[in-house]
C-alpha positions as a printed Julia matrix, in Angstrom:
119×3 Matrix{Float64}:
 53.83   91.13  174.49
 56.6    91.31  175.93
 56.2    93.9   178.82
 59.92   95.87  180.47
 58.88   98.61  183.62
 61.42  100.98  185.52
 63.06  101.99  188.19
 63.73  104.34  188.26
 63.42  106.99  191.29
 62.69  110.41  189.35
 59.08  111.55  189.37
 57.7   109.26  186.73
 57.22  105.29  186.17
 57.2   103.47  181.91
 55.8   100.62  181.5
 56.69   99.58  177.86
 55.73   96.57  175.89
 56.41   95.49  172.87
 54.0    94.46  169.98
 55.6    91.9   167.48
 55.44   95.58  165.34
 55.1    98.33  168.27
 55.34  100.2   171.12
 52.66  100.88  174.03
 54.41  103.31  176.32
 52.43  103.6   179.62
 54.03  106.59  181.21
 52.57  106.93  185.03
 53.62  109.95  187.19
 55.18  113.41  186.51
 56.71  114.51  183.72
 58.78  117.47  184.79
 62.48  118.45  184.7
 64.13  115.14  186.72
 61.97  112.78  184.82
 61.84  113.91  180.74
 65.59  112.84  180.52
 64.08  109.32  181.42
 61.57  109.11  179.12
 63.71  110.49  176.85
 66.41  108.12  176.66
 63.12  104.81  177.2
 61.98  106.77  174.19
 65.02  106.66  171.75
 66.41  103.23  172.83
 62.81  102.09  171.43
 63.1   104.34  168.07
 66.47  102.95  167.71
 66.24   99.31  168.61
 66.25   96.68  166.12
 64.31   95.86  164.26
 62.19   99.0   164.52
 58.58   99.27  165.3
 56.0   100.67  162.73
 54.31  102.34  165.11
 55.04  103.75  169.0
 52.36  104.55  171.17
 53.09  107.06  174.1
 49.4   106.37  176.89
 49.79  109.48  178.45
 46.97  108.17  180.31
 48.76  108.59  183.75
 50.37  110.79  183.74
 49.35  114.02  186.55
 50.91  116.65  185.04
 52.91  117.3   183.15
 56.1   120.87  182.6
 57.6   122.34  178.81
 60.6   119.73  179.18
 57.82  117.03  179.02
 56.23  118.56  176.4
 59.65  119.2   174.41
 60.73  114.93  175.18
 57.84  114.25  172.88
 58.17  116.77  170.15
 62.17  115.29  169.87
 60.15  112.42  170.36
 57.93  112.63  167.09
 61.01  114.61  165.13
 63.39  111.41  165.61
 59.83  108.47  164.76
 59.41  110.89  161.35
 63.62  110.27  160.85
 62.4   107.44  161.08
 58.93  106.7   159.4
 57.8   105.55  162.97
 54.11  106.88  163.35
 53.68  108.03  167.01
 51.42  107.75  168.87
 49.94  109.99  172.41
 46.98  108.17  173.95
 44.76  109.32  177.14
 42.45  110.83  178.72
 42.78  114.74  181.19
 43.99  117.66  181.82
 47.22  116.53  180.2
 46.59  115.22  175.98
 44.19  117.92  176.84
 46.88  120.61  177.42
 49.03  119.48  174.21
 45.06  119.93  172.12
 44.18  122.58  173.62
 48.53  124.37  172.62
 47.37  123.37  169.54
 49.86  121.01  169.15
 47.94  117.32  169.17
 47.44  118.12  165.78
 50.51  117.6   164.73
 51.14  113.23  166.51
 48.83  110.98  164.18
 45.63  110.5   164.53
 45.18  107.4   166.66
 42.16  105.59  166.33
 39.63  104.84  169.38
 39.0   108.44  170.13
 41.2   108.33  173.09
 44.52  109.9   171.84
 46.26  111.4   168.0
 49.2   109.78  166.94
Protein backbone atom coordinates (compact mmCIF):
# COMPACT_ATOMS: atom_id res chain seq x y z
CA UNK A 1 0.00 0.00 0.00
CA UNK A 2 1.36 3.41 -0.97
CA UNK A 3 0.60 6.46 1.17
CA UNK A 4 0.58 10.02 -0.15
CA UNK A 5 0.28 13.02 2.16
CA UNK A 6 -0.74 16.59 1.48
CA UNK A 7 1.33 19.60 2.50
CA UNK A 8 -1.42 22.12 1.80
CA UNK A 9 -1.78 25.15 4.06
CA UNK A 10 -5.58 24.83 4.33
CA UNK A 11 -7.61 23.59 7.33
CA UNK A 12 -7.48 19.95 6.21
CA UNK A 13 -4.88 17.21 6.16
CA UNK A 14 -5.30 14.68 3.36
CA UNK A 15 -3.61 11.28 3.37
CA UNK A 16 -4.22 8.73 0.64
CA UNK A 17 -3.51 5.01 0.96
CA UNK A 18 -3.41 3.32 -2.45
CA UNK A 19 -4.03 -0.42 -2.54
CA UNK A 20 -3.95 -2.70 -5.57
CA UNK A 21 -7.47 -1.82 -6.66
CA UNK A 22 -8.71 0.81 -4.23
CA UNK A 23 -7.83 4.03 -2.44
CA UNK A 24 -8.60 5.23 1.07
CA UNK A 25 -8.65 9.00 1.57
CA UNK A 26 -8.22 9.99 5.22
CA UNK A 27 -9.27 13.53 6.03
CA UNK A 28 -8.37 15.35 9.23
CA UNK A 29 -9.50 18.84 10.21
CA UNK A 30 -12.24 21.12 8.91
CA UNK A 31 -13.77 20.90 5.47
CA UNK A 32 -14.80 24.45 4.68
CA UNK A 33 -14.72 26.97 1.84
CA UNK A 34 -10.93 27.22 2.09
CA UNK A 35 -10.19 23.49 2.22
CA UNK A 36 -12.90 22.14 -0.11
CA UNK A 37 -10.88 22.89 -3.27
CA UNK A 38 -7.96 20.83 -1.89
CA UNK A 39 -10.29 17.91 -1.14
CA UNK A 40 -11.92 18.24 -4.58
CA UNK A 41 -8.57 18.33 -6.38
CA UNK A 42 -7.28 15.25 -4.55
CA UNK A 43 -10.49 13.26 -5.15
CA UNK A 44 -10.57 14.26 -8.83
CA UNK A 45 -6.96 13.13 -9.24
CA UNK A 46 -7.78 9.75 -7.71
CA UNK A 47 -10.97 9.34 -9.75
CA UNK A 48 -9.09 10.03 -12.99
CA UNK A 49 -5.90 8.10 -12.26
CA UNK A 50 -4.68 5.35 -14.56
CA UNK A 51 -5.61 2.66 -13.85
CA UNK A 52 -8.89 3.68 -12.25
CA UNK A 53 -9.48 2.33 -8.75
CA UNK A 54 -12.38 -0.08 -8.24
CA UNK A 55 -13.35 1.66 -5.01
CA UNK A 56 -12.60 4.89 -3.15
CA UNK A 57 -13.31 5.20 0.57
CA UNK A 58 -13.32 8.60 2.24
CA UNK A 59 -12.62 8.29 5.95
CA UNK A 60 -14.28 11.17 7.80
CA UNK A 61 -13.28 10.02 11.31
CA UNK A 62 -10.75 12.85 11.64
CA UNK A 63 -13.05 15.58 10.32
CA UNK A 64 -14.11 17.97 13.07
CA UNK A 65 -16.63 19.95 11.00
CA UNK A 66 -17.95 20.18 7.47
CA UNK A 67 -19.63 23.07 5.70
CA UNK A 68 -21.98 22.97 2.72
CA UNK A 69 -19.02 23.35 0.34
CA UNK A 70 -17.52 20.14 1.74
CA UNK A 71 -20.77 18.23 1.39
CA UNK A 72 -21.06 19.47 -2.21
CA UNK A 73 -17.48 18.38 -2.90
CA UNK A 74 -18.18 14.83 -1.71
CA UNK A 75 -21.42 14.61 -3.71
CA UNK A 76 -19.60 15.90 -6.80
CA UNK A 77 -16.95 13.18 -6.34
CA UNK A 78 -19.71 10.59 -5.93
CA UNK A 79 -21.22 11.63 -9.28
CA UNK A 80 -17.84 11.34 -11.01
CA UNK A 81 -17.24 7.95 -9.40
CA UNK A 82 -20.62 6.63 -10.53
CA UNK A 83 -20.01 7.86 -14.06
CA UNK A 84 -16.71 5.94 -14.09
CA UNK A 85 -18.25 2.90 -12.36
CA UNK A 86 -16.10 3.31 -9.25
CA UNK A 87 -17.61 2.45 -5.85
CA UNK A 88 -17.46 5.50 -3.57
CA UNK A 89 -17.78 5.05 0.19
CA UNK A 90 -17.92 7.26 3.25
CA UNK A 91 -16.80 5.88 6.57
CA UNK A 92 -16.09 7.22 10.01
CA UNK A 93 -17.88 8.00 13.20
CA UNK A 94 -19.15 11.03 15.00
CA UNK A 95 -21.09 14.13 14.14
CA UNK A 96 -19.92 14.56 10.55
CA UNK A 97 -21.17 11.15 9.43
CA UNK A 98 -24.34 11.67 11.49
CA UNK A 99 -24.91 14.91 9.57
CA UNK A 100 -24.91 12.97 6.30
CA UNK A 101 -27.33 10.46 7.80
CA UNK A 102 -29.67 13.11 9.26
CA UNK A 103 -29.78 14.97 5.97
CA UNK A 104 -30.64 11.77 4.10
CA UNK A 105 -27.41 11.97 2.11
CA UNK A 106 -25.70 8.89 3.49
CA UNK A 107 -28.11 6.70 1.54
CA UNK A 108 -26.68 8.11 -1.72
CA UNK A 109 -23.32 6.50 -1.05
CA UNK A 110 -22.68 2.75 -1.47
CA UNK A 111 -22.96 0.77 1.73
CA UNK A 112 -19.60 -0.10 3.25
CA UNK A 113 -18.93 -3.25 5.22
CA UNK A 114 -18.17 -2.95 8.89
CA UNK A 115 -21.25 -0.98 9.88
CA UNK A 116 -19.42 2.30 10.49
CA UNK A 117 -20.06 4.04 7.23
CA UNK A 118 -21.50 4.03 3.77
CA UNK A 119 -19.98 3.86 0.35
